[in-house]
Jmol script that loads the backbone (N, CA, C; Angstrom):
load data "model"
ATOM      1  N   UNK A   1       1.791 -11.389  -1.892  1.00  0.00           N
ATOM      2  CA  UNK A   1       3.009 -11.769  -2.845  1.00  0.00           C
ATOM      3  C   UNK A   1       4.178 -10.961  -2.483  1.00  0.00           C
ATOM      4  N   UNK A   2       4.371 -10.423  -1.262  1.00  0.00           N
ATOM      5  CA  UNK A   2       5.544  -9.710  -0.819  1.00  0.00           C
ATOM      6  C   UNK A   2       6.618 -10.664  -0.959  1.00  0.00           C
ATOM      7  N   UNK A   3       7.671 -10.003  -1.763  1.00  0.00           N
ATOM      8  CA  UNK A   3       8.903 -10.786  -2.004  1.00  0.00           C
ATOM      9  C   UNK A   3      10.068 -10.259  -1.157  1.00  0.00           C
ATOM     10  N   UNK A   4      10.128  -9.046  -0.945  1.00  0.00           N
ATOM     11  CA  UNK A   4      11.364  -8.468  -0.207  1.00  0.00           C
ATOM     12  C   UNK A   4      10.702  -7.469   0.933  1.00  0.00           C
ATOM     13  N   UNK A   5      11.448  -7.381   2.093  1.00  0.00           N
ATOM     14  CA  UNK A   5      11.084  -6.547   3.105  1.00  0.00           C
ATOM     15  C   UNK A   5      12.383  -5.893   3.739  1.00  0.00           C
ATOM     16  N   UNK A   6      12.391  -4.678   4.009  1.00  0.00           N
ATOM     17  CA  UNK A   6      13.496  -4.012   4.722  1.00  0.00           C
ATOM     18  C   UNK A   6      12.870  -3.394   6.075  1.00  0.00           C
ATOM     19  N   UNK A   7      13.361  -4.032   7.212  1.00  0.00           N
ATOM     20  CA  UNK A   7      13.130  -3.510   8.438  1.00  0.00           C
ATOM     21  C   UNK A   7      14.248  -2.840   9.103  1.00  0.00           C
ATOM     22  N   UNK A   8      15.244  -2.338   8.403  1.00  0.00           N
ATOM     23  CA  UNK A   8      16.364  -1.690   8.948  1.00  0.00           C
ATOM     24  C   UNK A   8      16.025  -0.498   9.846  1.00  0.00           C
ATOM     25  N   UNK A   9      16.853  -0.522  10.985  1.00  0.00           N
ATOM     26  CA  UNK A   9      16.920   0.637  11.766  1.00  0.00           C
ATOM     27  C   UNK A   9      15.544   0.881  12.526  1.00  0.00           C
ATOM     28  N   UNK A  10      14.958  -0.183  13.010  1.00  0.00           N
ATOM     29  CA  UNK A  10      13.631  -0.028  13.621  1.00  0.00           C
ATOM     30  C   UNK A  10      13.720  -0.528  15.228  1.00  0.00           C
ATOM     31  N   UNK A  11      14.935  -0.684  15.652  1.00  0.00           N
ATOM     32  CA  UNK A  11      15.092  -1.060  17.077  1.00  0.00           C
ATOM     33  C   UNK A  11      14.467  -2.373  17.225  1.00  0.00           C
ATOM     34  N   UNK A  12      14.326  -3.382  16.374  1.00  0.00           N
ATOM     35  CA  UNK A  12      13.678  -4.574  16.443  1.00  0.00           C
ATOM     36  C   UNK A  12      14.647  -5.467  17.264  1.00  0.00           C
ATOM     37  N   UNK A  13      14.148  -6.094  18.387  1.00  0.00           N
ATOM     38  CA  UNK A  13      14.855  -7.025  19.112  1.00  0.00           C
ATOM     39  C   UNK A  13      14.413  -8.553  18.940  1.00  0.00           C
ATOM     40  N   UNK A  14      13.259  -8.613  18.433  1.00  0.00           N
ATOM     41  CA  UNK A  14      12.662 -10.008  18.130  1.00  0.00           C
ATOM     42  C   UNK A  14      11.995 -10.088  16.809  1.00  0.00           C
ATOM     43  N   UNK A  15      12.179 -11.014  16.191  1.00  0.00           N
ATOM     44  CA  UNK A  15      11.541 -11.226  14.718  1.00  0.00           C
ATOM     45  C   UNK A  15      10.390 -12.023  14.971  1.00  0.00           C
ATOM     46  N   UNK A  16       9.249 -11.531  14.514  1.00  0.00           N
ATOM     47  CA  UNK A  16       8.006 -12.247  14.813  1.00  0.00           C
ATOM     48  C   UNK A  16       7.778 -13.528  13.901  1.00  0.00           C
ATOM     49  N   UNK A  17       7.285 -14.587  14.557  1.00  0.00           N
ATOM     50  CA  UNK A  17       7.280 -15.786  13.750  1.00  0.00           C
ATOM     51  C   UNK A  17       6.113 -15.698  12.640  1.00  0.00           C
ATOM     52  N   UNK A  18       5.324 -14.709  12.727  1.00  0.00           N
ATOM     53  CA  UNK A  18       4.369 -14.563  11.629  1.00  0.00           C
ATOM     54  C   UNK A  18       4.995 -14.274  10.254  1.00  0.00           C
ATOM     55  N   UNK A  19       6.226 -13.860  10.184  1.00  0.00           N
ATOM     56  CA  UNK A  19       6.870 -13.603   8.785  1.00  0.00           C
ATOM     57  C   UNK A  19       6.832 -15.009   7.915  1.00  0.00           C
ATOM     58  N   UNK A  20       6.630 -16.047   8.537  1.00  0.00           N
ATOM     59  CA  UNK A  20       6.615 -17.316   7.848  1.00  0.00           C
ATOM     60  C   UNK A  20       5.204 -17.362   6.962  1.00  0.00           C
ATOM     61  N   UNK A  21       4.304 -16.520   7.202  1.00  0.00           N
ATOM     62  CA  UNK A  21       2.945 -16.476   6.797  1.00  0.00           C
ATOM     63  C   UNK A  21       3.165 -15.639   5.349  1.00  0.00           C
ATOM     64  N   UNK A  22       4.288 -15.204   4.847  1.00  0.00           N
ATOM     65  CA  UNK A  22       4.431 -14.570   3.475  1.00  0.00           C
ATOM     66  C   UNK A  22       4.998 -15.564   2.696  1.00  0.00           C
ATOM     67  N   UNK A  23       4.321 -16.336   1.933  1.00  0.00           N
ATOM     68  CA  UNK A  23       4.830 -17.502   1.081  1.00  0.00           C
ATOM     69  C   UNK A  23       5.823 -17.230   0.084  1.00  0.00           C
ATOM     70  N   UNK A  24       5.686 -15.734  -0.537  1.00  0.00           N
ATOM     71  CA  UNK A  24       6.571 -15.461  -1.591  1.00  0.00           C
ATOM     72  C   UNK A  24       7.892 -14.764  -1.115  1.00  0.00           C
ATOM     73  N   UNK A  25       7.959 -14.533   0.288  1.00  0.00           N
ATOM     74  CA  UNK A  25       9.111 -13.705   0.778  1.00  0.00           C
ATOM     75  C   UNK A  25      10.413 -14.358   0.390  1.00  0.00           C
ATOM     76  N   UNK A  26      11.372 -13.759  -0.322  1.00  0.00           N
ATOM     77  CA  UNK A  26      12.768 -14.155  -0.629  1.00  0.00           C
ATOM     78  C   UNK A  26      13.843 -13.405   0.037  1.00  0.00           C
ATOM     79  N   UNK A  27      13.550 -12.149   0.347  1.00  0.00           N
ATOM     80  CA  UNK A  27      14.691 -11.338   0.909  1.00  0.00           C
ATOM     81  C   UNK A  27      14.198 -10.508   2.188  1.00  0.00           C
ATOM     82  N   UNK A  28      15.018 -10.553   3.213  1.00  0.00           N
ATOM     83  CA  UNK A  28      14.571  -9.694   4.339  1.00  0.00           C
ATOM     84  C   UNK A  28      15.990  -9.085   4.781  1.00  0.00           C
ATOM     85  N   UNK A  29      15.854  -7.570   5.127  1.00  0.00           N
ATOM     86  CA  UNK A  29      16.866  -7.020   5.582  1.00  0.00           C
ATOM     87  C   UNK A  29      16.519  -6.426   6.996  1.00  0.00           C
ATOM     88  N   UNK A  30      17.431  -6.848   7.888  1.00  0.00           N
ATOM     89  CA  UNK A  30      17.106  -6.477   9.436  1.00  0.00           C
ATOM     90  C   UNK A  30      18.216  -5.720   9.864  1.00  0.00           C
ATOM     91  N   UNK A  31      18.953  -5.017   9.144  1.00  0.00           N
ATOM     92  CA  UNK A  31      20.210  -4.308   9.673  1.00  0.00           C
ATOM     93  C   UNK A  31      19.902  -3.187  10.643  1.00  0.00           C
ATOM     94  N   UNK A  32      20.927  -2.896  11.456  1.00  0.00           N
ATOM     95  CA  UNK A  32      20.838  -1.743  12.304  1.00  0.00           C
ATOM     96  C   UNK A  32      19.610  -1.874  13.314  1.00  0.00           C
ATOM     97  N   UNK A  33      19.505  -3.181  13.921  1.00  0.00           N
ATOM     98  CA  UNK A  33      18.380  -3.381  14.898  1.00  0.00           C
ATOM     99  C   UNK A  33      19.041  -3.678  16.086  1.00  0.00           C
ATOM    100  N   UNK A  34      18.426  -4.364  17.027  1.00  0.00           N
ATOM    101  CA  UNK A  34      18.851  -4.869  18.292  1.00  0.00           C
ATOM    102  C   UNK A  34      18.646  -6.293  18.466  1.00  0.00           C
ATOM    103  N   UNK A  35      18.906  -6.974  17.505  1.00  0.00           N
ATOM    104  CA  UNK A  35      18.612  -8.548  17.589  1.00  0.00           C
ATOM    105  C   UNK A  35      19.939  -9.208  18.194  1.00  0.00           C
ATOM    106  N   UNK A  36      19.673  -9.839  19.249  1.00  0.00           N
ATOM    107  CA  UNK A  36      20.662 -10.687  19.914  1.00  0.00           C
ATOM    108  C   UNK A  36      20.220 -12.093  20.068  1.00  0.00           C
ATOM    109  N   UNK A  37      19.062 -12.408  19.990  1.00  0.00           N
ATOM    110  CA  UNK A  37      18.589 -13.768  20.298  1.00  0.00           C
ATOM    111  C   UNK A  37      18.884 -14.663  19.059  1.00  0.00           C
ATOM    112  N   UNK A  38      19.635 -15.726  19.350  1.00  0.00           N
ATOM    113  CA  UNK A  38      20.098 -16.651  18.207  1.00  0.00           C
ATOM    114  C   UNK A  38      19.046 -17.344  17.477  1.00  0.00           C
ATOM    115  N   UNK A  39      17.796 -17.365  18.056  1.00  0.00           N
ATOM    116  CA  UNK A  39      16.629 -17.974  17.709  1.00  0.00           C
ATOM    117  C   UNK A  39      16.019 -17.208  16.423  1.00  0.00           C
ATOM    118  N   UNK A  40      16.571 -16.114  16.046  1.00  0.00           N
ATOM    119  CA  UNK A  40      16.138 -15.310  14.811  1.00  0.00           C
ATOM    120  C   UNK A  40      16.544 -16.210  13.700  1.00  0.00           C
ATOM    121  N   UNK A  41      17.579 -17.115  13.626  1.00  0.00           N
ATOM    122  CA  UNK A  41      17.884 -17.940  12.695  1.00  0.00           C
ATOM    123  C   UNK A  41      16.768 -19.040  12.498  1.00  0.00           C
ATOM    124  N   UNK A  42      16.123 -19.490  13.593  1.00  0.00           N
ATOM    125  CA  UNK A  42      15.122 -20.629  13.580  1.00  0.00           C
ATOM    126  C   UNK A  42      13.818 -19.893  12.832  1.00  0.00           C
ATOM    127  N   UNK A  43      13.488 -18.684  13.244  1.00  0.00           N
ATOM    128  CA  UNK A  43      12.401 -18.118  12.827  1.00  0.00           C
ATOM    129  C   UNK A  43      12.533 -17.761  11.256  1.00  0.00           C
ATOM    130  N   UNK A  44      13.715 -17.360  10.694  1.00  0.00           N
ATOM    131  CA  UNK A  44      13.820 -17.013   9.343  1.00  0.00           C
ATOM    132  C   UNK A  44      13.938 -18.325   8.514  1.00  0.00           C
ATOM    133  N   UNK A  45      14.465 -19.303   9.168  1.00  0.00           N
ATOM    134  CA  UNK A  45      14.618 -20.615   8.508  1.00  0.00           C
ATOM    135  C   UNK A  45      13.268 -21.249   8.107  1.00  0.00           C
ATOM    136  N   UNK A  46      12.196 -20.903   8.623  1.00  0.00           N
ATOM    137  CA  UNK A  46      10.908 -21.320   8.410  1.00  0.00           C
ATOM    138  C   UNK A  46      10.299 -20.730   7.316  1.00  0.00           C
ATOM    139  N   UNK A  47      10.844 -19.609   6.655  1.00  0.00           N
ATOM    140  CA  UNK A  47      10.272 -18.917   5.538  1.00  0.00           C
ATOM    141  C   UNK A  47      10.706 -19.651   4.373  1.00  0.00           C
ATOM    142  N   UNK A  48       9.791 -20.256   3.663  1.00  0.00           N
ATOM    143  CA  UNK A  48       9.944 -21.328   2.796  1.00  0.00           C
ATOM    144  C   UNK A  48      10.926 -20.916   1.648  1.00  0.00           C
ATOM    145  N   UNK A  49      10.714 -19.827   1.017  1.00  0.00           N
ATOM    146  CA  UNK A  49      11.649 -19.404  -0.229  1.00  0.00           C
ATOM    147  C   UNK A  49      12.672 -18.341   0.094  1.00  0.00           C
ATOM    148  N   UNK A  50      13.033 -18.171   1.313  1.00  0.00           N
ATOM    149  CA  UNK A  50      14.105 -17.265   1.660  1.00  0.00           C
ATOM    150  C   UNK A  50      15.355 -17.510   0.961  1.00  0.00           C
ATOM    151  N   UNK A  51      15.825 -16.412   0.227  1.00  0.00           N
ATOM    152  CA  UNK A  51      17.215 -16.510  -0.587  1.00  0.00           C
ATOM    153  C   UNK A  51      18.351 -15.623  -0.030  1.00  0.00           C
ATOM    154  N   UNK A  52      17.819 -14.548   0.547  1.00  0.00           N
ATOM    155  CA  UNK A  52      18.699 -13.506   1.114  1.00  0.00           C
ATOM    156  C   UNK A  52      18.239 -13.032   2.390  1.00  0.00           C
ATOM    157  N   UNK A  53      19.316 -13.058   3.412  1.00  0.00           N
ATOM    158  CA  UNK A  53      18.969 -12.475   4.753  1.00  0.00           C
ATOM    159  C   UNK A  53      20.328 -11.555   5.206  1.00  0.00           C
ATOM    160  N   UNK A  54      19.801 -10.393   5.677  1.00  0.00           N
ATOM    161  CA  UNK A  54      20.839  -9.475   6.198  1.00  0.00           C
ATOM    162  C   UNK A  54      20.505  -9.149   7.533  1.00  0.00           C
ATOM    163  N   UNK A  55      21.499  -9.419   8.386  1.00  0.00           N
ATOM    164  CA  UNK A  55      21.430  -9.220   9.787  1.00  0.00           C
ATOM    165  C   UNK A  55      22.599  -8.291  10.299  1.00  0.00           C
ATOM    166  N   UNK A  56      23.124  -7.498   9.430  1.00  0.00           N
ATOM    167  CA  UNK A  56      24.297  -6.647   9.750  1.00  0.00           C
ATOM    168  C   UNK A  56      23.952  -5.574  10.788  1.00  0.00           C
ATOM    169  N   UNK A  57      24.999  -5.358  11.583  1.00  0.00           N
ATOM    170  CA  UNK A  57      24.861  -4.282  12.706  1.00  0.00           C
ATOM    171  C   UNK A  57      23.743  -4.638  13.662  1.00  0.00           C
ATOM    172  N   UNK A  58      23.972  -5.772  14.286  1.00  0.00           N
ATOM    173  CA  UNK A  58      23.054  -6.270  15.340  1.00  0.00           C
ATOM    174  C   UNK A  58      23.858  -6.732  16.437  1.00  0.00           C
ATOM    175  N   UNK A  59      23.433  -7.672  17.304  1.00  0.00           N
ATOM    176  CA  UNK A  59      24.284  -8.007  18.536  1.00  0.00           C
ATOM    177  C   UNK A  59      24.307  -9.491  18.590  1.00  0.00           C
ATOM    178  N   UNK A  60      24.386 -10.122  17.301  1.00  0.00           N
ATOM    179  CA  UNK A  60      24.529 -11.655  17.398  1.00  0.00           C
ATOM    180  C   UNK A  60      25.833 -12.198  17.542  1.00  0.00           C
ATOM    181  N   UNK A  61      26.054 -13.213  18.313  1.00  0.00           N
ATOM    182  CA  UNK A  61      27.333 -13.679  18.624  1.00  0.00           C
ATOM    183  C   UNK A  61      27.586 -15.130  18.097  1.00  0.00           C
ATOM    184  N   UNK A  62      26.570 -15.772  17.477  1.00  0.00           N
ATOM    185  CA  UNK A  62      26.743 -17.086  16.835  1.00  0.00           C
ATOM    186  C   UNK A  62      25.523 -17.460  16.134  1.00  0.00           C
ATOM    187  N   UNK A  63      25.614 -18.477  15.223  1.00  0.00           N
ATOM    188  CA  UNK A  63      24.691 -19.126  14.413  1.00  0.00           C
ATOM    189  C   UNK A  63      24.626 -20.501  15.140  1.00  0.00           C
ATOM    190  N   UNK A  64      23.533 -20.819  15.753  1.00  0.00           N
ATOM    191  CA  UNK A  64      23.414 -22.150  16.461  1.00  0.00           C
ATOM    192  C   UNK A  64      23.280 -23.282  15.506  1.00  0.00           C
ATOM    193  N   UNK A  65      23.862 -24.360  15.700  1.00  0.00           N
ATOM    194  CA  UNK A  65      23.727 -25.652  14.967  1.00  0.00           C
ATOM    195  C   UNK A  65      22.311 -25.979  14.745  1.00  0.00           C
ATOM    196  N   UNK A  66      21.480 -26.012  15.757  1.00  0.00           N
ATOM    197  CA  UNK A  66      20.137 -26.445  15.442  1.00  0.00           C
ATOM    198  C   UNK A  66      19.346 -25.610  14.444  1.00  0.00           C
ATOM    199  N   UNK A  67      19.832 -24.360  14.183  1.00  0.00           N
ATOM    200  CA  UNK A  67      19.150 -23.386  13.216  1.00  0.00           C
ATOM    201  C   UNK A  67      19.506 -23.831  11.800  1.00  0.00           C
ATOM    202  N   UNK A  68      20.590 -24.813  11.549  1.00  0.00           N
ATOM    203  CA  UNK A  68      20.976 -25.098  10.346  1.00  0.00           C
ATOM    204  C   UNK A  68      20.870 -26.501  10.063  1.00  0.00           C
ATOM    205  N   UNK A  69      19.816 -27.259  10.719  1.00  0.00           N
ATOM    206  CA  UNK A  69      19.625 -28.536  10.560  1.00  0.00           C
ATOM    207  C   UNK A  69      19.042 -29.008   9.281  1.00  0.00           C
ATOM    208  N   UNK A  70      18.995 -30.153   8.946  1.00  0.00           N
ATOM    209  CA  UNK A  70      18.538 -30.505   7.541  1.00  0.00           C
ATOM    210  C   UNK A  70      17.106 -29.990   7.408  1.00  0.00           C
ATOM    211  N   UNK A  71      17.032 -29.493   6.301  1.00  0.00           N
ATOM    212  CA  UNK A  71      15.690 -28.835   5.846  1.00  0.00           C
ATOM    213  C   UNK A  71      15.519 -27.451   6.048  1.00  0.00           C
ATOM    214  N   UNK A  72      16.540 -26.769   6.947  1.00  0.00           N
ATOM    215  CA  UNK A  72      16.527 -25.450   7.307  1.00  0.00           C
ATOM    216  C   UNK A  72      17.102 -24.549   6.246  1.00  0.00           C
ATOM    217  N   UNK A  73      16.553 -23.395   5.881  1.00  0.00           N
ATOM    218  CA  UNK A  73      17.289 -22.525   4.853  1.00  0.00           C
ATOM    219  C   UNK A  73      17.455 -23.261   3.607  1.00  0.00           C
ATOM    220  N   UNK A  74      16.607 -24.022   3.127  1.00  0.00           N
ATOM    221  CA  UNK A  74      16.784 -24.768   1.821  1.00  0.00           C
ATOM    222  C   UNK A  74      17.205 -23.952   0.647  1.00  0.00           C
ATOM    223  N   UNK A  75      16.668 -22.726   0.641  1.00  0.00           N
ATOM    224  CA  UNK A  75      16.808 -21.871  -0.456  1.00  0.00           C
ATOM    225  C   UNK A  75      17.854 -20.717  -0.358  1.00  0.00           C
ATOM    226  N   UNK A  76      18.410 -20.497   0.743  1.00  0.00           N
ATOM    227  CA  UNK A  76      19.265 -19.515   1.311  1.00  0.00           C
ATOM    228  C   UNK A  76      20.504 -19.447   0.410  1.00  0.00           C
ATOM    229  N   UNK A  77      20.685 -18.319  -0.258  1.00  0.00           N
ATOM    230  CA  UNK A  77      22.023 -18.258  -1.053  1.00  0.00           C
ATOM    231  C   UNK A  77      22.929 -17.056  -0.587  1.00  0.00           C
ATOM    232  N   UNK A  78      22.384 -16.149   0.324  1.00  0.00           N
ATOM    233  CA  UNK A  78      23.191 -15.034   0.728  1.00  0.00           C
ATOM    234  C   UNK A  78      22.875 -14.789   2.139  1.00  0.00           C
ATOM    235  N   UNK A  79      23.904 -14.551   3.033  1.00  0.00           N
ATOM    236  CA  UNK A  79      23.755 -14.096   4.493  1.00  0.00           C
ATOM    237  C   UNK A  79      24.830 -13.148   4.921  1.00  0.00           C
ATOM    238  N   UNK A  80      24.296 -12.061   5.275  1.00  0.00           N
ATOM    239  CA  UNK A  80      25.218 -11.018   5.742  1.00  0.00           C
ATOM    240  C   UNK A  80      25.087 -10.878   7.297  1.00  0.00           C
ATOM    241  N   UNK A  81      26.137 -11.154   7.915  1.00  0.00           N
ATOM    242  CA  UNK A  81      26.311 -11.010   9.346  1.00  0.00           C
ATOM    243  C   UNK A  81      27.418 -10.027   9.791  1.00  0.00           C
ATOM    244  N   UNK A  82      27.712  -9.142   8.901  1.00  0.00           N
ATOM    245  CA  UNK A  82      28.772  -8.165   9.071  1.00  0.00           C
ATOM    246  C   UNK A  82      28.428  -7.234  10.266  1.00  0.00           C
ATOM    247  N   UNK A  83      29.425  -6.817  11.097  1.00  0.00           N
ATOM    248  CA  UNK A  83      29.304  -5.907  12.192  1.00  0.00           C
ATOM    249  C   UNK A  83      28.384  -6.473  13.284  1.00  0.00           C
ATOM    250  N   UNK A  84      28.630  -7.785  13.785  1.00  0.00           N
ATOM    251  CA  UNK A  84      27.903  -8.299  14.890  1.00  0.00           C
ATOM    252  C   UNK A  84      29.038  -8.671  15.928  1.00  0.00           C
ATOM    253  N   UNK A  85      28.888  -9.715  16.728  1.00  0.00           N
ATOM    254  CA  UNK A  85      29.867 -10.029  17.685  1.00  0.00           C
ATOM    255  C   UNK A  85      30.277 -11.375  17.598  1.00  0.00           C
ATOM    256  N   UNK A  86      30.369 -11.952  16.502  1.00  0.00           N
ATOM    257  CA  UNK A  86      30.900 -13.312  16.246  1.00  0.00           C
ATOM    258  C   UNK A  86      32.373 -13.223  16.423  1.00  0.00           C
ATOM    259  N   UNK A  87      32.845 -14.021  17.463  1.00  0.00           N
ATOM    260  CA  UNK A  87      34.466 -13.980  17.740  1.00  0.00           C
ATOM    261  C   UNK A  87      35.120 -15.186  17.531  1.00  0.00           C
ATOM    262  N   UNK A  88      34.372 -16.277  17.314  1.00  0.00           N
ATOM    263  CA  UNK A  88      35.151 -17.597  17.160  1.00  0.00           C
ATOM    264  C   UNK A  88      34.676 -18.281  15.872  1.00  0.00           C
ATOM    265  N   UNK A  89      35.658 -19.093  15.350  1.00  0.00           N
ATOM    266  CA  UNK A  89      35.094 -19.886  14.173  1.00  0.00           C
ATOM    267  C   UNK A  89      33.965 -20.831  14.423  1.00  0.00           C
ATOM    268  N   UNK A  90      34.067 -21.325  15.624  1.00  0.00           N
ATOM    269  CA  UNK A  90      32.994 -22.289  16.126  1.00  0.00           C
ATOM    270  C   UNK A  90      31.617 -21.735  16.037  1.00  0.00           C
ATOM    271  N   UNK A  91      31.625 -20.330  16.090  1.00  0.00           N
ATOM    272  CA  UNK A  91      30.318 -19.681  16.189  1.00  0.00           C
ATOM    273  C   UNK A  91      29.582 -19.763  14.832  1.00  0.00           C
ATOM    274  N   UNK A  92      30.240 -20.020  13.745  1.00  0.00           N
ATOM    275  CA  UNK A  92      29.697 -20.109  12.489  1.00  0.00           C
ATOM    276  C   UNK A  92      29.763 -21.493  11.787  1.00  0.00           C
ATOM    277  N   UNK A  93      30.280 -22.572  12.601  1.00  0.00           N
ATOM    278  CA  UNK A  93      30.589 -24.030  11.923  1.00  0.00           C
ATOM    279  C   UNK A  93      29.221 -24.567  11.325  1.00  0.00           C
ATOM    280  N   UNK A  94      28.193 -24.100  11.728  1.00  0.00           N
ATOM    281  CA  UNK A  94      26.836 -24.847  11.306  1.00  0.00           C
ATOM    282  C   UNK A  94      26.588 -24.368   9.967  1.00  0.00           C
ATOM    283  N   UNK A  95      27.050 -23.127   9.406  1.00  0.00           N
ATOM    284  CA  UNK A  95      26.795 -22.657   8.078  1.00  0.00           C
ATOM    285  C   UNK A  95      27.188 -23.424   6.973  1.00  0.00           C
ATOM    286  N   UNK A  96      28.268 -24.158   6.830  1.00  0.00           N
ATOM    287  CA  UNK A  96      28.527 -25.175   5.822  1.00  0.00           C
ATOM    288  C   UNK A  96      27.459 -26.168   5.513  1.00  0.00           C
ATOM    289  N   UNK A  97      26.466 -26.404   6.448  1.00  0.00           N
ATOM    290  CA  UNK A  97      25.439 -27.341   6.222  1.00  0.00           C
ATOM    291  C   UNK A  97      24.404 -26.718   5.291  1.00  0.00           C
ATOM    292  N   UNK A  98      24.369 -25.401   5.086  1.00  0.00           N
ATOM    293  CA  UNK A  98      23.485 -24.844   4.068  1.00  0.00           C
ATOM    294  C   UNK A  98      23.910 -25.000   2.728  1.00  0.00           C
ATOM    295  N   UNK A  99      23.331 -25.920   2.069  1.00  0.00           N
ATOM    296  CA  UNK A  99      23.797 -26.425   0.633  1.00  0.00           C
ATOM    297  C   UNK A  99      23.864 -25.291  -0.355  1.00  0.00           C
ATOM    298  N   UNK A 100      22.947 -24.345  -0.319  1.00  0.00           N
ATOM    299  CA  UNK A 100      22.810 -23.426  -1.339  1.00  0.00           C
ATOM    300  C   UNK A 100      23.478 -21.983  -1.064  1.00  0.00           C
ATOM    301  N   UNK A 101      24.086 -21.945   0.046  1.00  0.00           N
ATOM    302  CA  UNK A 101      24.796 -20.677   0.689  1.00  0.00           C
ATOM    303  C   UNK A 101      25.897 -20.419  -0.244  1.00  0.00           C
ATOM    304  N   UNK A 102      25.955 -19.385  -0.987  1.00  0.00           N
ATOM    305  CA  UNK A 102      26.941 -18.913  -1.882  1.00  0.00           C
ATOM    306  C   UNK A 102      27.769 -17.727  -1.301  1.00  0.00           C
ATOM    307  N   UNK A 103      27.048 -16.900  -0.696  1.00  0.00           N
ATOM    308  CA  UNK A 103      27.738 -15.661  -0.206  1.00  0.00           C
ATOM    309  C   UNK A 103      27.516 -15.464   1.386  1.00  0.00           C
ATOM    310  N   UNK A 104      28.551 -15.466   2.075  1.00  0.00           N
ATOM    311  CA  UNK A 104      28.561 -15.235   3.502  1.00  0.00           C
ATOM    312  C   UNK A 104      29.431 -13.941   3.709  1.00  0.00           C
ATOM    313  N   UNK A 105      28.914 -12.958   4.448  1.00  0.00           N
ATOM    314  CA  UNK A 105      29.638 -11.739   4.786  1.00  0.00           C
ATOM    315  C   UNK A 105      29.833 -11.642   6.323  1.00  0.00           C
ATOM    316  N   UNK A 106      31.092 -11.587   6.766  1.00  0.00           N
ATOM    317  CA  UNK A 106      31.300 -11.626   8.166  1.00  0.00           C
ATOM    318  C   UNK A 106      32.230 -10.500   8.507  1.00  0.00           C
ATOM    319  N   UNK A 107      32.725  -9.660   7.704  1.00  0.00           N
ATOM    320  CA  UNK A 107      33.545  -8.581   8.047  1.00  0.00           C
ATOM    321  C   UNK A 107      32.969  -7.735   9.153  1.00  0.00           C
ATOM    322  N   UNK A 108      33.904  -7.092   9.960  1.00  0.00           N
ATOM    323  CA  UNK A 108      33.309  -6.295  11.080  1.00  0.00           C
ATOM    324  C   UNK A 108      33.155  -7.033  12.365  1.00  0.00           C
ATOM    325  N   UNK A 109      33.318  -8.253  12.355  1.00  0.00           N
ATOM    326  CA  UNK A 109      33.178  -9.094  13.617  1.00  0.00           C
ATOM    327  C   UNK A 109      34.610  -9.322  14.263  1.00  0.00           C
ATOM    328  N   UNK A 110      34.529  -9.524  15.614  1.00  0.00           N
ATOM    329  CA  UNK A 110      35.781  -9.806  16.315  1.00  0.00           C
ATOM    330  C   UNK A 110      36.521 -11.074  15.713  1.00  0.00           C
ATOM    331  N   UNK A 111      35.922 -11.963  15.120  1.00  0.00           N
ATOM    332  CA  UNK A 111      36.384 -13.130  14.534  1.00  0.00           C
ATOM    333  C   UNK A 111      37.661 -12.585  13.594  1.00  0.00           C
ATOM    334  N   UNK A 112      37.508 -11.559  12.876  1.00  0.00           N
ATOM    335  CA  UNK A 112      38.388 -11.134  11.948  1.00  0.00           C
ATOM    336  C   UNK A 112      39.435 -10.094  12.500  1.00  0.00           C
ATOM    337  N   UNK A 113      39.535 -10.126  13.790  1.00  0.00           N
ATOM    338  CA  UNK A 113      40.722  -9.260  14.452  1.00  0.00           C
ATOM    339  C   UNK A 113      40.291  -7.927  14.773  1.00  0.00           C
ATOM    340  N   UNK A 114      41.085  -7.038  15.242  1.00  0.00           N
ATOM    341  CA  UNK A 114      40.782  -5.751  15.756  1.00  0.00           C
ATOM    342  C   UNK A 114      40.194  -4.756  14.687  1.00  0.00           C
ATOM    343  N   UNK A 115      40.516  -4.997  13.397  1.00  0.00           N
ATOM    344  CA  UNK A 115      39.908  -4.123  12.402  1.00  0.00           C
ATOM    345  C   UNK A 115      38.784  -4.668  11.827  1.00  0.00           C
ATOM    346  N   UNK A 116      38.469  -5.885  12.097  1.00  0.00           N
ATOM    347  CA  UNK A 116      37.213  -6.551  11.587  1.00  0.00           C
ATOM    348  C   UNK A 116      37.410  -6.982   9.995  1.00  0.00           C
ATOM    349  N   UNK A 117      38.576  -7.012   9.638  1.00  0.00           N
ATOM    350  CA  UNK A 117      38.928  -7.204   8.263  1.00  0.00           C
ATOM    351  C   UNK A 117      39.739  -8.544   8.147  1.00  0.00           C
ATOM    352  N   UNK A 118      39.857  -9.203   6.908  1.00  0.00           N
ATOM    353  CA  UNK A 118      40.583 -10.363   6.713  1.00  0.00           C
ATOM    354  C   UNK A 118      42.025 -10.006   6.932  1.00  0.00           C
ATOM    355  N   UNK A 119      42.812 -10.406   7.919  1.00  0.00           N
ATOM    356  CA  UNK A 119      44.112 -10.010   8.231  1.00  0.00           C
ATOM    357  C   UNK A 119      45.091 -10.593   7.097  1.00  0.00           C
ATOM    358  N   UNK A 120      44.662 -11.644   6.507  1.00  0.00           N
ATOM    359  CA  UNK A 120      45.641 -12.090   5.387  1.00  0.00           C
ATOM    360  C   UNK A 120      45.354 -11.433   4.148  1.00  0.00           C
ATOM    361  N   UNK A 121      44.382 -10.563   3.874  1.00  0.00           N
ATOM    362  CA  UNK A 121      43.959  -9.949   2.819  1.00  0.00           C
ATOM    363  C   UNK A 121      43.796 -10.865   1.642  1.00  0.00           C
ATOM    364  N   UNK A 122      43.231 -12.028   1.869  1.00  0.00           N
ATOM    365  CA  UNK A 122      43.082 -12.966   0.708  1.00  0.00           C
ATOM    366  C   UNK A 122      42.137 -12.472  -0.301  1.00  0.00           C
ATOM    367  N   UNK A 123      42.698 -12.404  -1.523  1.00  0.00           N
ATOM    368  CA  UNK A 123      41.715 -11.833  -2.655  1.00  0.00           C
ATOM    369  C   UNK A 123      41.389 -12.888  -3.622  1.00  0.00           C
ATOM    370  N   UNK A 124      40.274 -13.009  -4.239  1.00  0.00           N
ATOM    371  CA  UNK A 124      39.844 -14.083  -5.098  1.00  0.00           C
ATOM    372  C   UNK A 124      40.121 -13.235  -6.551  1.00  0.00           C
TER     373      UNK A 124
END
end "model"
wireframe off; spacefill off
backbone 0.3
color backbone group
């Protein structure tokens, strides 16, 4: 019945596919690791009830389109990709396909300029 797991700061470079064996898992925090393989999104998308994913402070440079195909991340509401290496808008174009995604955190990425912040300082 594991619902949340925090694996931050463990020098993880690859996320095991066995995580899909936790049927109640809703939140995973993988901050401050060494994840660079884009297939991490495919592995995480297979976790049936995943609502929140945090991959801050890793080495990711894009979210591949195939990881956001129909049926992937059906329940994902929040995704934190802050402080990675995402440098172009095209690198995250697949994310709007995720129908339930409400929160996307991208600050600290080259995409947002040298300071990693919204240069227009748009506030809601």
